[in-house]
N, C-alpha and C positions, 0 to 999 in steps of 0.2 A: 686631395682628394682623387680616386681613380677615376680613368675614364672608360667609360662602359655605358652602352645604349642599349644591353639586350633586352630591355622591357619592351623595345618597340621592334623587335626581330620580326621579319617577314617568315612566310612559312618555311622557306628553303633553311633559313638560318635556325629556325626552331627544331626543325626535324635534325639538323645536324647536331645541334647541343643535346637534344634528347638522346640521339645515340651516342654521344661523348658521355654523358653522365651515366648511360647504362653498362660502360666498359668497367668490370671490376678493377680493384688494384692489383690483383694478381695477374692481370694481363699485361703489366706494366713489365718491361724487358728485364730479366734478372741480371743481365751482364752490364748494367748500368745504373748510376743513381739519378738518372734523368727521368724526370715524370711530365705529365701532360695534365694540366689542371683547367678543366673547362670551366666556363662562366667566370674566370676571374677577370679581375679589374686590372687596368693598366694604372700603376702607380705614377705619381707625378714626381719626377727628380727633384730634389732640394734645391737644386742650380741647374742651369744649362751645362751638359758635358763637354769639357773640353779635351780632347785628347792628345793636344800639345805635340810633341815630338812623335807620336804614334798616330797622328791624324791620317796616314795614309792607309789604316785601317779602316776608316771611316767612308761612308758614302752620302752624296747628297740624294735624300729622300725624292722618289719620283713617282711613287704610287700614292694613292690616297692612304694605304694601310701605313706607309712609311713615314708620311706626313704627319699622321697621327701620334707615332712613335716619337718624332722628332720633336713635335709640338709638345709633348711632355717632357721635354728637356733632356731625353735620352740620344745617345751617339748611335746612329744607325750604322751598321757594318754590312749588311745584305739586305736584298729584297728579292725572293724568288716567287714565280708563281707556283701554287701546288692545286692541279686540277682548275678550278674555277675560283681556287681561294688564294690568298696570298701569304707568304711566310716572311716575316721581317726578323732578322736577329739585331741585337742592341746589346750595349755594354753600359756599366755604370762607371768605369774608369780605365785607367791605362797607367803603366810605368815602364819606361824607357830604360833597356839593358845594354849589354856588353854588343859590339858589332852590329849597332841598330834595331837589334831585336826589341820586341817589346812583350809585356805580359797585360793580358786585358783582362778585366773583373767585373764580377757582377753581372754576367749576361743572361739573356734568356731570349727566347723566340716567341712573337707573337703570331698567333694565327687568325687571320682576318678575312671576312667575307666583306669586300669593298673597305669601306672605313670603320666596319664594326668588328670589334675584338670578340673572338668565339673562344680562344683558349690560349693559355700560356705555357710554353715548355721552359722547365727549369730544372735545377738540381733539386733534388728532393731534401738535402739536409743542408744546413749552412755550412759554408767551406767545402761542398762538394765539387763534382766536376764542374769547371768554369766552361761556360758556353761563350763562343766569340764569332764564328763564323758559319755560313751555310754555302755548301757546293752541290751543284746539280750532280746525282749519280743516276742515270737512267730515268726512271719514273719517280725516283726518290730523291730527297734533298738529306745530304749528308751534314751531320754537325760535327763542327770542329772546335777542340777546346782553346782556352785563351793563354796555353803554356808559351813560353818563348820559341820553342819547336813544336808548332800546333799539331794535334795528331786528331783523325777522326775517332769517335765517341758513340754515336748511335745515328740512327736514320729515321726521318719522318717520311711517312707515306700515307696513302690513301687507301684504306681497306673498306669497300663498298661505299666509296665516297665519303668516308668518315676519317680525319686525320689521325694517326697512331705513331708512336713512338716505339721503334723496334730495333734490336741488337743488329749490329753490323753483319753482313753476309761474309762468308770465309774469302770469297774473290769477286771481283767485278768482271764484266764483258767487255772487251773493246773489237774493234775492226771488223762490225757487222756480224758478231758472234764467233769469230774466226779464232780468238784467243782469250783466255782467262788470266788475270792478274791477280794473284792473292793479296791480301791486305797485310802488309810487312812492317808496316809503321811501328818504331820501337823495338822490332826484333834484331838481334845480333846479325852481322853480315852472314855468319855461318849457317845460322837458322833461316835467315831469309833464302839463302843459295839452295839450301834443301827444298823449301816449299815452291820455288821458283822451278826447279827441276822436275819436281812431282807434278806442275801445271805446263810442262813442255818448253819452259824457258833454257836456254845455253848462254853460259859466259861468252861474250864476243871475242873472236881472236884477233885480239889488236895488236899492233906493234908494243915492243916494251916502251912505256911511258918515258919521256924526256926528264920530267921534274923527279927530283930525288926522294920526296914525299910519296909520291904515287910508286915509286919504285919499291920502297919500302913495304907498301901495302901487297905488292905482287910478290915481294922476297917472303912475305908471311904466308903464303899459299892460295892469295886471291888473285884471279885472273879477270880480265875484262876492265882494268882500271885505265880510265881516260885521263884524269887529273886530279889534283889534291890542291887545297889551301893551305899554306903554313900558318894562317892568322886565324883568330876568333874562334869558331866551332870546330875548325879542322876539318871542312866539309871535303869530300871525295864523291867524284862521279864514276860510275862503271855501268857498262853497257852489256845489255842480254839481248838475244834475237831468237825469234820463233818465226820461222817463213820469212816473210818480208817484213813483220812487225818487228819494232824496236822498243825496248824498255830500258829508260835512264835512270838508275837508282840513285839516289843522294845519300851518302852516309855522313856521320857527324862522331866526334870523339877519338878515344885512343886508339890507333893503328896496332899497338902492340898487345892488346888483349887477345888471349887463345882463341877466343871466337870472334875477333874482330871488332870495329867499329858499331856504331847502331845504325839502324835505316831512319833517316828523316823523312823523306818522301820519294816520290817515283812519277816518272810520266811515261806514257806508251804512244809510241808513232805508229801509225797506220798509214800504209801506201793507199793515197787517192780516196782514204775516208777520215771523217772526224775523229779525232784523238780525245774522245770522251767515252766514259763509261755508257753503254747503253745496249 
């Protein structure tokens, strides 16, 4: 039996639910198969979810909303405020893979007012985009998928105080608005370089790398390479600069592809400022 007490909603919750229910299906983001379902019930897990070797992806619930989700047997992965509301991501299972990586499955995000569930964010079709984690990105919450090398798939934001799932923006703003960082996850390094240059980033002029794998990437025409791993996913780290800001870009995969390896993730460091989008 699902967990829901919406029949006893106070006025604020009723107003939010009414607004959510009034959002047409056409307003769902076209770029993703993730949908927001108002008034949904939180199902009970068949048995408490144990993430096993992937338990580092889970968190101990600290909010009333997270405790409701954990109490229903699900593995909570993140809890984040969304205005006066709380968003909780949770999964139904995990599978450990090579190099300590994990695949998370059956994920959803619950949007709560206190301990009361307002809506569920989930894939619109069985086997659709897997939801695994939430990360803050300015005033939005970014949804990350459950793949071995997780990627962002959509954002949750408040539109006139009502939760909405929206497509990813083309870039994030860092360093108090001084720099823009394009979303380059999953792009080839060649394509990522073009986007980074368009947004004012330059490859760092580093000394030639000492390790032979990194030197191989440099020989293939890519500069700014710091180092590479010879095992697992074949990660490489490259540096880009814009003014005093630094972007560290992590790639994976075959170095000898014409367009280079793929981008796994990145991090922006701002001098004397928090290195978070905003």
